[in-house]
N, C-alpha and C positions, 0 to 999 in steps of 0.2 A: 157392260157400260163403258168399255174403252174403245176409243177411236184412234185418231192420230192428231198431231199438232198442226194441221193445215188450217188456213183461215176458215172461219165459219161460212158455210154456203148460204145462199139466199133461202130463207124459210118462208112458208106461206104467210100472207097477210091475213089479218082477222077476217077480211071480206071473202077470202077463198076458203069457205067452209063447206063441209058436207051439208047438203040440203037438210033443213030441219034439225041441224045439230045443236044440242044444248050442252054448254060446258058443265061437267059435273061440279056440284057445289058440296063441299065436305066441311062440316062444322061452320057453316055460314060463310065460307070463303071459296071462291072458284079454285079448283085444284091446280090450274096452271099458275095462278098467282102465288099459291102456297109454295109450289116448286121453285118458281123464279125468285121469290122473296128470300129463300134460304139456300140459294144455289151453291155458294162457297162453302157454307157449313155442311151442306148435304154431300158435296163432293168429298170433303175431308172425311166425313163419316163413312162414306162408301170405301175409301181407300183404307181407313183404319180397320173396318170390318174385313176387308180383303186380306190384310196382313194377319189378322187374328184367326180367321177361319180357313184361309188357304195358305198355309205356311210357306209353300214353295215360292210365293211372291216376295218373301223376305230376302230371297237371293238377289233381287234386283237392286241396283245402286240407289242410294238415297236421292240423288239428283233426279233420277227417273221417276221415283215415287212421288216426290213433291213437285216435280215439274211436269213431265209429259203425261203421266197417268192422271194426276189431279186436273190438269187442263183438259184432257180428253174427257174425263168424267163430267166436268162442268159443261162441256159442249154437248154431250149426250143428254144431260138433264135439260138443257135449253131446248134441244130438239124434241124431247119427250113433252115438255111443257107446251110447245107449239102444236104437237099432235093432240094433246088434251084440249087445247083451245079451239082447234079447227075440226077435229074429227078425221083429219086426213093423215095418211101415212107420212112418216118422215121422208125427206128428200132422198133420192137414190144415193147422193153423195155421202150421206151419213153411213149407209151400210157399206159403201166402198171403203170408207174410213175404218169401219169395224173389220172388214176383210184384210186391209193392209196391216192393221195393228196385230191381228191374229197371226199373220205371216211372220211378223217380227218376233212375236212370242215363240213361234215354232223355231225360228233361227236361233233364238236365245236358249232353247232347250227346255222350255216349260212344257209339261204334259198337256195333252188336249183336254183331259177332264178338268184340269185347273182353269184353263182358258174359258171353257164353257161355263163352269161354275161361277166364274167371275161375273158373267152377264146375269145369271140367275140371282146372284147375291146383290148386285147393284140395283136391280129392279125391286128386289125384296126390300132393301133399305128405303128406296124411293116410295114404295107402297106404305111402309110403316110411317114414314115422315108425312106423307100426304093425308093419311087417314087417322092420325093419332088423336085428332079432335072431333072424330065423327060422332054424329048424334043418332038417336034411334030412328029418326025419320029420313036418314040419308041412304037408306038401303038401295033405292033405285040408282042413285048417283054412284054408290060404291060398286054396284054391278057394272055400270057403264065404264067406270074407270078401270075396273079389273079386266074387262074385255080388251080395252085399249092396251094395257100393260102386257097382257098375254100375247096379243098380236105383235107388239113391239119386240117382245122376247123371242117369239118364233122367228121373226125376220133377222134379229141380231144373231141368234144362235146359228141360223142357216149361213149367214155371211161369215161368221167366225169359223165355222167348220170348213167352209170352202177356202178361206184365207189360210187356215192352218195347213191344209194340204198343199197350198201354193208354197208355203214356207218350207215344207219338207222336201220339195222337189229340188233338183240341182239348182244352185244359185245363178248359174250362167245360162241364159237363153241363147237362141241362135245368133242374135246380134252380138252379145258379149263374147260368145265363142269365136266369132269371126274376128273381133277386135284382138282377142288373145292370140289368135293365129297370126295376125299381122304383127303383133309384138314379138312373137316367137320367131317369125321370119326375119325381122329386122335384127334381133339379137343373134341369130344364127348366121347372119351375113348372106342369106340366100335371097334371090329375087322376090320382091315383096309386092309387085304391082298387082298380081292376081289376088293376093290376100287382102290388099287395100280395097280392091273392087268388091270383094265379097263382104267386106265390113261397111260398104257404103261410103268409103272415104277416098280422097285423092292423096297420093303419096306427097308429102311435103318436101321442099328442097332441103330443109334442115330440121333437126330435132335437138332439144336440150335433154340430155339424159341426167336424171336425178336419182341418186342412190340415197335413200332416206333411213333415218333411225328415229323411231317414235319412242319417247319415254313412257313409262307406265303412268296411268292415271291414278290419283289417290284412291279412287274407288276400287281399283284392282287389289288393294291391300287392306280394304276396310273389313273388319270382322263381320262375318255373317253374309257378306256379299259374294256372289259367285264371280270370281275374277274373270272367267271366260265371257260372261255377259257384259261386264264393265269394259273389257278390252274390245269386244265387238262393237259396242256403242261408240267408243272412242274412234274406232276405225271408220264407222259409218259417218260420223260427223266430219272427220277429216276428208273422206272421199267426196262427200256431198259438197263441201265448200270448195274443194279443188276442182270438181266438175263445174261448179258455177263460175269460178274464176277463169277457167280455161275454155269455157263454152262447150264443155263435154267433148273436147278434142283430145284430151290426154289419154294415153294408153298406159294402163296400170297393172302391176302385179304386186299387190300389197297384202301384208299380214298385220296384226296388231303391233308388231315390233318394228315394222318398216318394210322395205322392198324397193322396187324399181318403178320409175315413172318416166315416160317419154312424152314431152310436150312439143308439138310441132310449132315452128315459127317460119315466117316468110311465106310468100305465095306458093301455090302449087306450081311445079316447074312448067314453063312454057317452052316453045320450040327454040327460042333464042336465049334461054336462061341457063346459067351455070353457077354452081356454088350455092351455099346455104345462107349467105348474108350474115348478119350479126344478130346473135340471140338478144332478146329484150331483157337484160338482166334485172333492171329495177322492177319491171312488172312481174317477173318470175319470183323475185324476192318478196314482193308484196303479196303475191298469191300464196306463197308458202307460209308467210307469217299469218295471213288470214285463216288458212286451213289449220294451222297450229293452234290459233286462238279458239277456233270452233271445236277442235278436239280437246282443248283444255290441257295440253301437254307441250313441253318443249320438243322441237323437231330439229334435228341436225341433218344437213344435206350436203353431199358432194355433188358437183355439177360439171358437166362437160358438153360442149356443143359438137354436133356431128352432122354430116350428110347421111343419107340412108345407108350408104356402103360403109360408113365409118362407125356406125352404132356399136358393133361388138367391142371395138377398141375403146370407144368413149365410155361404155358401161364399165369396163375394167378400170379406166382412169377415174371415173366418178367414185367407184368403190374405194380406190386408193386414197383419193382426196378426203372422203368421209373418214377413213381409218386414221389418216394423219390429223384431221381436225379433232377427232375424238381423243387421240393420244395426247395432243398438245393442249387439251382443255379449251378449245375454241368455243365461243358462245353459240347458242342455237341460232339457226338461220342457214342461209345458202352460202356455200364456200366453193370457189373455183380454184383451179391450180394456181392462178396468179396470186390468190390470197394466201397461199401456203407454200410459196416457192422454196424458201430456205428450208422450212421444216420437211417438205417433200424430198428435197435433195438429200437431206441428212438422214432420212429414213432408208436410203439406199446403202447397204453395207459397203464399207470401204475403210482403208487404213486411215484416211483423213478423218472420218467420223470418229473412229475409236480414239485417235490422238486428241481431237478437239474435246471429246467427253472427258478424257483423262486430265485436262487442264483444271477441272473442278474437283478432282479426286481428293485433294487435301481438305476439302470441305465435307467429305462424306460422313465424318463422325461429328460434324457440327451442324446439325439440322437447322438450327436457328439462323446460321449464317446463310445457308442456301435459301431459306425462306425470305430473308431480308434482301438478298440479291435479286430474287425473282420479283419481289414486290417493288423494289426500287426501280428496276427497269420498266416494269409494267406501269408504274406511276409517273413516268416521264422524268425520272432522276430527281424528283422533289423529295428532299429529306423530311419536310413537314408532312407531305402526303404519306410517305412510308411510315413515319412515326404514328400518324393517326390510324392508319389501317392496322398496324401491329400493336397499337396501344402502348407505345414506347415514348420516352423522352427523346427529342431530337438529338441530344448529346449521345444517347445510347446508339442511335442509328449511325452517327459519325464514328463511334468506336467500332461498331461491327464492320463498317465499310473499310476502316483502316486494317482490321484483322483479316478481312478477305484479301486485301491487297498484299498484306504481309505473307499470307499462306500460299497464294496462287501466283503472285507476281503480276496480277491483272488488277488495275486500279479503276474502279467505277467512276472516279472523279477525273480520269484522264481520257479525253475524247478519243485519242488514238486507240485505246484499249476496248472501247465499247463494241465495235463490230465483232471482235474476237470473243468477248464475253457473251454476246447474244448468240453467236454460233455455238459456243461451248454449251450453253444452256440447252439449245435446241438439240445438239448432238447427244447430250446426256439423257434428255427426255426420250429420244429415239432409241438409244441403247437400252434404257430401262423397259421401254415398251416392247422391244424385240425379245428381251429376256422373259418378260411376263407372258408373251404369246407362245 
C-alpha cells in the first residue's frame, strides 16, 4: 500500500466506469464511500499494523513513518476507492509510484519479503475495514470487492518487485556515470571537454567549488531507528533540493557526512570570452540554506571560484576554508576565503602565530577569563551583552576585563589593543586545532 509523496494523479471520474459496473455495497454503504470516509484513520491503522507485524519497518525514522508512509498509504487508499467506484484499474501513475517506493526501500536495505508483505498487509487491513459491517445478503458484493482487491494486489506486488530490483542495481546510470566522469576530469585537472560532451553538458567558464560538511540528523541517533536509513534520507532531501535550486546543473560527490559539489556559473564559453566572471554568492548561499532546511540539518561549506583549469586548486582551498570555519566555530552556511582571512592566515604555522597565541597564555588556567574575553569581543564590546550571555552582573564583567588586562597587558577597553587581542584569540584557536589534529 505504499507509493511515494508525489502529487495525486488524475483519477477516473464517476462517468468513466466499466460498462454495467455496480459499486459493491457492504453493510448498506457503497464500499468506496466507506474507504474514503475513514481514509486518515485507515492509513494510520495500516502503518500501525505494518510496525506490529513487519518489525523491520521499525528501523525507519519516525518522520518517514508519520510523513511519507502515511501520506502514501492515504494516496493508495484513495486510488483503491476510485477503482471500487469505477471498476477500472488504478492509473498507471499509481503503480509507477509503487515501483519507485519499492526502489527506495531496497536502497534503505529492507528485505524484499518485507516490502511485498507490506502490500498484502495493507490490502488485508482495507478489506477488514470495508467489510466489518457486512450483512448476510452482501455475498455477491463481497465477492466483487474481493476480486478487485486481489487484482489491485497482483499489480502492486508486480510493480513493487520490479522496483525493488531497480533499487538493488547500481545507483548510477549512464547519465550519472558520465557526470561523475566530468567531475573526475575537472578535479584531476585533465581536459574535460570530451567528458562534458558525454554528460550532455557544455563546459562552463566558471565553477564554484563547495566542500560541504553535513551534520547528523536527530533520527540518526534515535533508539531503534536504523542510522543508515536516516542518513540516506537526509542526503536524498539535500540532493533533491540542491538539484532543484541549481536546475540540475551541479556536479556532486556526496555522502551523508558531506563531500564536494561543483556549481557552474556564467555562460558557456564563446569564441571571444575569457575568464569565469563573478560567482553569484547570494544565490549560492540561498541554495545551500534551502538544501540544508530540506535535509533538516546544519550544513557548513567552504567555497572557492575557479575556471575549469583551476578546479583542483580551488577544491583544496575550499576544503581548507571549511576546515578553518569548523575550527573557529563559524555558523552554518557558505564561507569564502574572504570571510576567514585572518583565521586562515593564522592557521599557517609560523613563529608569529605561536607568539600571538602566547599572549593569552597567562589566561590558560583561568578559563572563565578566556570565555569572558571571547564573549565580549563577539558581542561588540558591550559589557551588558557580555553580562547577559554569561549570566553575570555587569560589575563582575568589568572586574574580569581588568584582570585580563593585568595578566596579559592587553586591555579590551583600549582600542589600540583590540586588533592584537583578536589576532591572539585566532592564533590560540589555530594552535589548539593543530594540536588536536
